[in-house]
SEFIVEX-721446 format. One record per residue: x, y, z of N, C-alpha, C in turn. Coordinates in steps of 0.001 Angstrom, whole numbers, padded with zeros to 6 digits, always signed. Last residue first. Example, Ala and Ser with C-alpha at 12.3 -4.5 7.8 and 13.67 -1.06 7.14 Angstrom:
% residues 2
+012850-002250+007080+013670-001060+007140+012900+000030+007870+013190-005690+007800+012300-004500+007800+013200-003300+007800
***
This chain:
% residues 345
+008460-012989+018871+008628-012871+020332+007310-012503+020997+008821-013152+016145+008119-014230+016834+008226-014176+018321+009809-011147+014627+010792-012045+015222+010141-013202+015989+007471-009799+014065+008154-010457+012960+009191-011465+013492+006965-008787+016650+006004-009696+015999+006696-010487+014896+009180-007136+017061+008952-008267+017970+007973-009277+017367+008886-005190+015072+010026-006115+015004+009810-007330+015890+006583-003881+016064+006575-004553+014769+007702-005573+014646+007590-002840+018518+006481-003803+018507+006479-004587+017195+009587-001109+017599+009934-002212+018505+008848-003281+018501+008124+000740+016043+009119-000133+015413+009441-001337+016292+005101+001721+015743+005923+001312+016878+006910+000286+016341+003132+004146+014355+004204+003198+014061+005024+002971+015326+001393+006225+014647+000832+004875+014534+001870+003865+014056+002415+008759+014600+001987+008237+015898+001494+006800+015848+003144+010250+012489+003985+009084+012774+003571+008393+014076+000907+011649+010090+001289+011443+011486+002180+010216+011564-000151+014131+007633+000479+012888+008076+000682+012871+009584-001547+016496+006964-001585+015352+006063-001005+014061+006632-001204+018563+008674-002569+018304+008226-002669+016965+007500+001523+018824+008957+000784+018144+010022-000672+017849+009644+002393+020440+006825+002533+018982+006743+001684+018237+007773-000141+023013+006263+001111+022536+006824+001181+021019+006745-001452+025269+003719-001570+024205+004707-000190+023754+005168-001055+027218+001722-001250+027641+003108-001379+026548+004134-002869+026630-001375-001702+027023-000579-002073+027294+000869-004655+023667-002377-004642+025099-002065-003427+025444-001217-003457+021403-004884-003949+021677-003535-003852+023182-003306-002776+021700-007472-003661+020568-007181-004121+020586-005723-000956+023575-008423-002342+023981-008203-003299+022795-008053+001715+023261-008527+000960+022591-009590-000533+022878-009491+002355+024531-006216+002780+025157-007466+002034+024555-008658+001337+022620-004450+000739+023954-004482+001091+024662-005798+003083+020531-004975+001661+020347-005258+000926+021680-005292+005493+021637-004114+005367+021182-005498+003892+021084-005876+004851+022030-001444+005181+023183-002278+005049+022837-003760+004524+019405-000629+003359+020288-000635+003613+021540-001473+007147+018477-000742+006153+017918-001662+004928+018826-001753+008309+019925+001347+008794+020100-000035+007740+019632-001036+006839+018881+003514+006784+020320+003216+007244+020601+001783+007617+016216+003444+006219+016556+003176+006089+018039+002810+010276+016536+004170+009966+016031+002836+008514+016302+002463+009949+017495+006813+010655+018306+005817+010318+017856+004391+008685+015389+008084+007999+016673+007987+008626+017534+006902+008716+012106+006979+009523+013285+007261+008699+014552+007068+007481+009059+008474+007464+010115+007459+008228+011347+007931+008059+005527+008856+008009+006892+009402+008198+007944+008313+008542+003375+006795+007246+003752+007364+007177+005156+007910+011326+001085+007219+010428+001933+006427+009142+002270+007177+014223+000968+008646+012861+000624+009056+011891+001541+008322+016482+001852+007502+016504+000467+007981+015125+000017+008451+016917+003879+004568+016269+003608+005843+016349+002134+006213+017942+004726+002201+018853+004032+003102+018220+003687+004450+015380+004174-000288+016466+004939+000301+017300+004089+001239+013411+002985-001699+013252+003011-000249+014323+003851+000423+014238+002869-004286+013320+003948-003948+013044+004029-002441+015709+000537-004640+016427+001796-004425+015528+002959-003999+013532-001439-005010+014317-001356-003784+015062-000034-003597+012346-001641-007547+011758-000753-006540+012673-000485-005358+013725-003551-008989+013593-002204-009544+013187-001198-008465+013320-005681-007276+014693-005239-007540+014713-003842-008152+010540-005940-007459+011156-005503-006201+012578-005003-006432+010251-006894-010057+009690-005591-009709+010340-005052-008437+011452-009401-009705+012041-008439-010648+011543-007030-010357+009621-010517-007916+011009-010314-007489+011704-009308-008395+007374-010602-009566+007347-009796-008344+008759-009525-007832+008218-012437-011487+007940-011050-011885+007946-010136-010670+008388-014755-009952+009582-014237-010637+009396-012769-011027+005759-015147-009174+006765-014863-008156+008010-014254-008785+003490-013342-011349+004246-014527-010969+005249-014145-009884+000094-012297-012014+001522-012048-011861+002189-013366-011534-002744-012095-011530-002140-011950-012855-000688-011510-012744-003710-014627-009173-003300-013260-009483-002601-013214-010835-004433-017058-008229-004984-016659-009525-004612-015232-009920-003312-017312-005699-002823-018188-006780-003333-017799-008159-002696-015609-003274-003440-015184-004469-002999-016020-005674-001202-016896-001355-002432-016237-000936-003321-015894-002127+000883-017829-002935+000131-018766-002105-001215-018185-001704+001817-015473-004065+001244-016484-004944+000480-017558-004162+002768-014132-001777+001709-013535-002606+001020-014622-003429+004800-015859-000982+003632-015680-000116+002466-015078-000888+006662-015487-002986+006006-016794-002885+004755-016705-002017+007421-012883-002310+006783-013139-003598+006052-014478-003588+008652-013340+000159+007449-012511+000089+006692-012757-001210+010842-014873-000646+009867-015428+000293+008554-014657+000240+012157-012966-002226+011663-014209-002829+010598-014858-001942+012904-011025-000330+011945-010701-001386+011352-011955-002018+014618-010948+001853+013535-011942+001835+012487-011634+000771+016628-009098+002511+016969-010283+001737+015888-011334+001623+015623-006970+003887+016778-007650+004456+017053-008989+003769+013274-006206+002786+014473-005489+002348+015750-006145+002849+011590-007848+004322+011737-008077+002882+013011-007422+002359+011851-006630+006850+012218-008040+006670+012456-008347+005191+010773-004132+006324+012170-004227+006758+012693-005650+006559+008136-004908+005731+008960-004303+004690+010440-004398+005059+007424-005808+008291+007448-006756+007182+008269-006206+006018+007432-003430+009682+008435-004439+010029+008543-005496+008934+005211-002262+008458+006525-001622+008337+007645-002614+008653+003229-004071+009291+003491-003876+007860+004874-003255+007658+003351-003702+012084+003685-005007+011504+004002-004875+010019+002517-001035+012276+003833-001430+012806+004280-002762+012215-000055-001166+011295+000952-000397+010552+002353-000788+010999-001252-002796+013366-001248-003190+011956-000134-002483+011189-000950-001298+015692-000345-002628+015606-000206-003060+014145-002458+000959+014931-001037+001100+015271-000325-000248+015198-004974-000139+014644-004303+000426+013471-002805+000581+013733-005492-000804+017308-005395-001864+016304-004670-001366+015055-005562+001788+018503-004561+000793+018921-004380-000329+017900-007793+003053+016953-006411+003519+016954-005381+002480+017360-010452+002844+016401-009629+001637+016254-008137+001959+016290-011649+005320+016770-012309+004135+017327-011446+002880+017300-009916+007197+015587-010486+007433+016913-010981+006146+017558-009342+006108+013122-008236+006370+014043-008745+006595+015463-011879+006122+012015-011265+004838+012333-010093+005021+013287-012180+008845+011576-013033+008207+012576-012461+006853+012983-010283+009242+009515-010131+009915+010806-010968+009254+011899-008866+006555+007709-010038+007395+007938-009951+007963+009354-005513+006468+006544-006544+006066+007499-007678+007075+007528-003115+004996+004321-003930+006132+004749-005061+005625+005633+000132+003905+003705-001178+003562+004267-001876+004836+004720+001859+004603+000601+001771+004248+002005+000352+003924+002405+004029+006126-001767+003006+005136-001438+003039+004795+000046+004804+009570-001908+004860+008275-002570+003716+007351-002138+004532+012973-002917+004417+011959-001866+004240+010590-002507+006629+013740-005847+005370+013742-005093+005449+012815-003889+008642+015720-007540+008753+014580-006624+007574+014624-005662+009166+017194-010243+007923+016883-009541+008071+015590-008731+011494+017724-011802+010918+018775-010971+009635+018454-010237+012368+015470-013114+012005+016642-013916+011157+017623-013102+012636+013346-011499+013873+013846-012117+013635+015082-012970+010023+012749-010878+010882+013303-009825+012171+013882-010390+009033+011502-013132+008600+012868-012854+009540+013531-011847+011381+009591-014982+010645+009800-013737+010242+011262-013598+011302+007602-017966+011740+008791-017236+010869+008904-015986+012376+004543-019589+011474+005337-018757+012137+006610-018276+012060+002023-022191+012836+002864-021291+011863+003719-020485+011698-001301-023604+011214+000012-023164+012240+000718-022300+010653-003919-025698+011807-003174-025153+011414-001735-024849+007943-005855-024807+008319-004719-025649+009510-003992-025022+007525-008046-023147+006857-008015-024450+007401-006938-025396+009007-007690-020915+008824-009064-021355+008247-009109-022770+008757-005046-020353+009943-005439-021105+009906-006900-021534+006550-004947-018726+006381-004577-020133+007581-005000-020968+007684-005870-016271+006598-006601-016916+006481-006244-018401+009622-004003-015522+010003-005402-015778+008932-006174-016539+007923-001624-015312+008953-001752-016349+009382-003207-016580+006187-001531-013106+005689-001984-014410+006765-002226-015463+007461-000664-010809+006513-001773-010702+006162-002358-012056+009007+001528-011597+009672+000284-011167+008735-000909-011075+006878+003453-012506+007901+002861-013369+008490+001556-012828+003616+003816-012561+004679+003690-011562+005779+002846-012205+002773+005767-015551+002599+004677-014590+003627+004796-013467+001780+006466-018819+002119+007029-017513+001815+005983-016453+003248+005267-021866+002153+005329-020891+002669+005807-019555+003757+005317-025469+004189+005535-024091+002981+005437-023167+002635+004724-027853+004098+004785-027817+004644+004944-026402-000046+002310-028181+000487+003642-027893+002001+003563-027823-000593-000258-028888-001662+000721-029076-001198+002147-028814+001146-002418-028561+001457-001411-029561+000401-000361-029801+000852-004164-026524+000403-004631-027844+000543-003563-028920+001673-002695-024346+002495-003824-024771+002104-004346-026148-000411-000795-024058+000926-000371-024452+001734-001537-025012-002495-002477-023297-002632-001651-024494-001267-001187-024992-001538-003544-020916-001720-004436-022056-001848-003645-023357-001573-001225-019292-000321-001907-019607-000455-002790-020842-004380-000491-019303-003296+000429-019636-002029-000304-020084-006481-001963-018424-006134-002068-019847-004893-001273-020215-006912-001414-015789-006679-002812-016148-006222-002979-017591-007533+001316-015820-006249+000865-015278-005910-000554-015717-008971+002437-018910-009096+001834-017586-007732+001324-017134-007553+005334-020582-008073+003960-020575-008224+003508-019130-007083+008217-022560-007461+007658-021269-008043+006264-021411-004444+009523-024302-005593+008624-024436-005876+007995-023082-002934+012378-025703-003222+011619-024493-004507+010808-024672-000799+013716-027415-001873+012823-027838-002168+011867-026680+000014+017175-026899+000193+015754-026629-001010+014967-027136-000606+019759-027159+000411+019256-028090+000658+017757-027932-002322+020322-025129-002892+020245-026475-001895+019704-027493-000675+020606-022944-001444+019371-023062-002013+019206-024476+002602+021910-023660+001157+022112-023476+000425+020791-023674+005637+022021-021998+004818+021266-022946+003350+021518-022651+007459+022935-020081+007349+023623-021355+006545+022911-022414+007371+021815-017638+008474+021395-018502+008320+021903-019932+005087+022704-016539+006325+023213-015952+007562+022772-016731+003299+021224-018173+003362+022683-018276+004676+023221-017726+003643+018575-017303+004035+018942-018668+004183+020457-018819+002719+018855-014612+004043+018326-014936+004501+018772-016320+000082+019883-014815+001141+020653-014141+002546+020176-014499-001109+017680-016311-001003+019023-016881+000050+019869-016164-000741+015501-014405-000231+015480-015775-000052+016883-016347-001873+015349-011948-000533+015915-012026+000014+016006-013445-004309+014053-011832-004273+015489-011496-002924+016158-011753-003477+011316-012727-004300+012209-013526-004201+013692-013141-002147+009518-011115-001346+010418-011944-002156+011536-012581-003928+007875-009785-003353+008998-009045-002574+009957-009921-006753+007186-011987-005569+006840-011215-004920+008089-010636-008788+007757-013679-009142+007544-012273-007938+007214-011400-007532+007972-016225-008165+009142-015604-008452+008982-014123-004488+006722-017076-005752+006305-016484-006392+007481-015761-002908+006977-020349-002970+007225-018903-004327+006750-018405-000751+006777-023171-001894+006256-022420-001774+006661-020955+000140+008715-025953+000461+008324-024586-000804+007928-023833+001637+009298-028979+000425+008764-028372+000762+008166-027014+003431+012336-029466+003453+010893-029234+002140+010454-028576+003343+015078-029551+002838+014347-030701+002806+012847-030525+006024+015330-027325+005037+016069-028119+004652+015241-029345+008110+014174-026059+006850+013416-026072+005756+014126-026872+010191+015906-025954+010236+014906-027024+008991+014022-027053+009956+017390-023687+009431+017957-024931+009406+016950-026080+011404+016025-021793+009948+015896-021768+009337+016402-023068+014264+014690-023580+013625+015597-022630+012123+015380-022690+015005+012658-025191+016082+013306-024451+015535+014300-023420+014108+009892-026919+013615+010797-025871+014801+011348-025086+013500+008414-029559+014662+009220-029189+014214+010293-028201+012148+005128-029371+011965+006580-029403+013232+007295-028954+012651+002490-028908+013043+003010-030217+012933+004537-030292+011528+001814-026511+012973+002046-026535+013454+002617-027868+008543+003388-025613+009206+002469-026530+010689+002830-026645+008269+004282-022115+008106+004533-023549+008909+003520-024362+006794+005324-019122+007484+004240-019819+007215+004418-021307+007025+007945-016924+006528+007551-018240+007412+006447-018791+006160+007998-013406+006912+008394-014583+006249+007944-015867+006509+007623-009919+005661+008023-011041+006516+008478-012218+007884+007026-007630+008124+006159-008783+007300+006545-010009+009472+009355-005503+008261+009009-006235+008594+008153-007457+011408+008223-002839+011403+008908-004129+010191+008440-004907+011022+006744-000633+011568+008072-000421+011717+008866-001718+008243+004736+000376+009283+005061-000592+009757+006486-000349+006308+004497+002372+007314+003458+002226+008396+003719+001185+004613+005898+005102+005069+006122+003725+006277+005230+003499+001698+006078+007200+003010+005515+006857+003325+005862+005408-000602+007463+007535+000007+006914+008755+001312+006176+008473-002286+010264+006397-001279+009273+006048-000603+008785+007330-005747+010747+006811-004399+011012+007302-003476+009903+006817-008918+012301+006088-007883+011311+005831-006547+011752+006414-011772+013337+005430-011112+013094+006721-010084+011973+006619-011767+015705+002779-011959+014313+003176-011165+014041+004459-011166+018337+001997-012036+018108+003135-012294+016668+003522-009301+018811+000111-010681+019125-000258-011677+018754+000834-007027+017853+001202-007100+019302+000995-008507+019750+000634-007539+015118+001071-007556+015773+002380-007668+017284+002236-007207+014711-001716-008490+014473-001067-008609+015178+000266-004494+015360-001986-005497+016105-002750-006865+015944-002096-003397+013411-000313-003218+014822+000005-004233+015688-000726-004068+011048-001668-004614+011296-000336-004535+012766+000018-002488+011377-003919-003948+011379-004070-004624+011631-002731-000021+011136-002669-000333+012383-003375-001840+012491-003585+000053+008568-001817-000218+009590-000805-000461+010956-001440-001335+005872-003455-000536+007082-003634-000923+008142-002606-002071+003203-001131-001959+003781-002466-001109+005035-002457-004430+001684+000921-003029+001728+000497-002976+002277-000912-006549+002471+003707-006305+002290+002293-004818+002268+002037-008952+001734+006309-007620+002035+005808-007571+001887+004298-011650+001314+006739-010844+001949+007785-009547+002507+007207-014090+002116+004229-012989+001291+004717-012259+002054+005814-016035+003994+004011-016360+002647+003543-015302+001636+003987-015552+006675+004632-015794+005731+005716-016183+004337+005287-014784+008438+002726-016219+008373+003026-016569+007298+004040-012069+007882+002554-012501+009177+003068-013963+009205+003436-012164+005400+001324-011671+005501+002703-012127+006815+003327-013241+006196-001176-013905+005177-000360-013463+005249+001096-011389+008117-002099-012799+008469-001925-013510+007488-001003-009028+006599-002233-009111+007777-001362-010559+008154-001090-009721+004713-004221-009399+004288-002854-009557+005438-001877-009969+006396-006434-011148+005684-005937-010921+005222-004504-007286+007177-006632-008331+008182-006442-009596+007541-005882-005855+004820-007115-005705+005503-005824-006803+006527-005575-007458+001975-008635-006884+003314-008688-006860+003987-007329-009035-000216-007928-008909+000173-009329-008436+001620-009448-008273-002908-005574-008812-001628-006008-008628-001384-007489-009055-005654-003327-008368-005067-004477-009038-003760-004891-009284-005606+000202-009979-005664-001078-009146-005007-002169-009155-007316+003258-008427-006512+002284-009057-006710+000907-009635-007546+006615-010326-007737+005348-009692-006782+004353-007934-008940+009352-007901-007999+008235-008779-008462+007088-007650-008938+012576-008479-009671+011616-008696-008732+010435-004987-008982+014779-005625-008240+013696-006385-009211+012789-003187-009766+016787-004629-009697+017066-005362-008830+016052-000652-010283+016001-000915-008919+016459-002399-008693+016755-000860-012813+015006-000093-012631+016248-000320-011253+016847-002206-012186+012655-002885-012972+013691-002187-012799+015033-000169-010898+011279-001366-010153+011647-002124-010877+012758+001631-013054+011021+002012-011888+011815+000804-011033+012193+001510-015364+009515+000702-015280+010724+000993-014075+011591+002745-015578+007110+003567-015865+008290+002769-015815+009596+000701-014789+005387+001267-016131+005272+002042-016531+006527+000274-012112+006179-000806-013104+006251-000230-014520+006298+002760-011003+005627+002267-010998+007016+001107-011969+007199+002788-011352+002839+003793-012023+003658+003320-012107+005112+000720-009671+002088+000563-011106+001880+001593-011907+002669+001828-007191+002896+000504-007619+003354+000353-009137+003238+004307-006862+001606+004264-007063+003064+002914-007546+003568+003594-006672-001261+004352-007784-000701+004201-007936+000806+002436-004587-002544+001583-005344-001625+002316-006527-000984+004118-003529-004383+003894-002749-003173+002998-003463-002153+004000-005428-006537+005157-005362-005662+004905-004610-004355+000572-006644-006521+001810-006257-007195+002852-005951-006131-002797-007473-006755-001498-007862-006199-000320-007441-007082-004604-004516-007847-004504-005923-007484-003050-006247-007158-004841-001290-006196-004711-002137-007377-004723-003578-006916-005082-000007-003867-005181+000826-005065-005172-000011-006333-007207-001535-001325-005962-001345-002051-006181-000438-003260-008783-001007+001705-008951-000958+000247-007594-000698-000384-009420-002758+004675-008488-001959+003889-008774-002113+002397-010585-003055+007998-010859-003188+006565-009926-002262+005793-010178-004979+010942-009811-003809+010161-010130-004084+008693-011024-006220+014104-011314-006234+012677-010911-004901+012042-009056-007748+016549-009673-006508+016092-009837-006544+014579-009867-010974+017914-008998-010106+017116-009762-008868+016666-010856-011605+021247-011208-011558+019825-010276-010599+019107-009224-013524+023658-009470-012172+023161-009756-012212+021666-010815-016126+025417-009848-015739+024390-010223-014376+023825-011539-015724+028885-011991-015879+027519-010901-015434+026546-010213-017561+031655-010258-016307+030888-010652-016573+029439-012416-019728+033501-011224-019564+032676-011327-018274+031861-014870-019916+034713-013774-019402+035534-012500-019172+034737-016487-021052+032823-016745-019667+033198-015595-019066+033974-015477-023653+032786-015348-022811+031595-015534-021348+031939-016291-024484+035327-014858-024394+035016-014643-023484+033826-019024-024426+035016-018414-023580+036040-016931-023397+035771-019481-026356+033034-019770-024939+032758-019129-023991+033764-018575-028765+034498-017863-028221+033337-018187-026766+033032-020126-029845+036477-019130-028841+036877-018455-028179+035688-021647-031790+035313-022321-030573+035756-021338-029462+036095-019699-033747+035011-020251-033093+033828-020909-031781+034195-019340-034481+037705-018227-033918+036936-018719-033164+035715-021813-035488+038310-021341-034313+039051-020209-033627+038288-021856-037725+036702-022805-036646+036445-022395-035370+037154-019849-039272+037946-019677-038812+036577-020601-037646+036275-021007-039799+040441-019744-039058+040362-019570-038469+038959-023224-041274+039680-023422-039994+040350-022173-039152+040267-022149-043603+038627-022814-042684+037721-022975-041301+038345-018954-044825+039574-020336-044469+039924-020899-043410+039022-015561-044285+040650-016639-045052+040034-017994-044498+040416-013455-041556+039911-014158-042332+040933-015315-043050+040272-012527-039994+037842-011881-041283+038047-012460-042075+039216-014107-037716+037999-014126-038527+036786-013586-039923+037040-013457-036653+040485-014811-037136+040243-014854-038075+039051-010825-035894+040057-011119-036892+041081-012495-037498+040866-011206-033964+038142-010486-035181+037791-010755-036290+038793-012551-032022+039677-013202-032628+038525-012532-033947+038166-010607-031312+041496-011835-031958+041977-012553-032659+040850-008827-030048+039768-008409-031251+040482-009619-032023+040983-010326-027868+038975-009945-028849+037975-009534-030155+038628-010495-026444+041361-011722-027008+040803-011388-028082+039771
***
């Protein structure tokens, strides 16, 4: 038909030309329609920081587009809020603390972890370097900032209790997540609870600091990853699998020496973000050891989930008796597919 059209166009005469024009709709109808990208919505736990590197890198490199994903991504104000919104179906996916997801799932929210990117929990306490901190008990009487709506909140009392410290002996001050770091850096408190590798480089720009990790004092919690609404997994499962696979492959690419490129991608996508490429690279250098020795981040361990659940049960933030399978699945990661997208194949 295309050949006939060309012949008509190049033959003289108005009738020939009109015939060619009339044939255009028929040709268009006979050609395969372009496949529409699958729409996914995701709520983050915070604004742009080190754990969001793969999302912005995949946007900048066109990897989501290559995977037929049309992503709407929204900043957040804490993992607890993210869990509630995703669990109530306001978003298909969320990114944040899987410990918060586990608490929500134990209370009946239809949530599942579909990837986990760190092998050691980064939750801890950053404190003024002038303090003589040798154990958790040395925080007694110290003014410490935390965020009630953030993922650390349910674990504070269990953590301090198991380390021989009562909450009444601490001077805990709750602030909004957006004010936590700035309050500490300006001297409003002596310490604050946070994700250590993500925040330590930033606070040290203003105030010499040190840190301890909850994981080193008996509380290694599920770390950070992508959580999915159960209904979204039913209706958008293939798209979610492509998305998670690309994000995991993007992390592998970043870990393979491309942190600077990823940091620049964040700033291109979010030029008004309250961070810099240099700061993001510094945060990544702090964070990199938490990925462990894996060559492809994302897949989760049943054994590690079982250990974490025991810790959470002992802390009484989830009810006893559940199994790891209630909280996670590895069915939405295809390493070969993710690598092929990142490689441009």
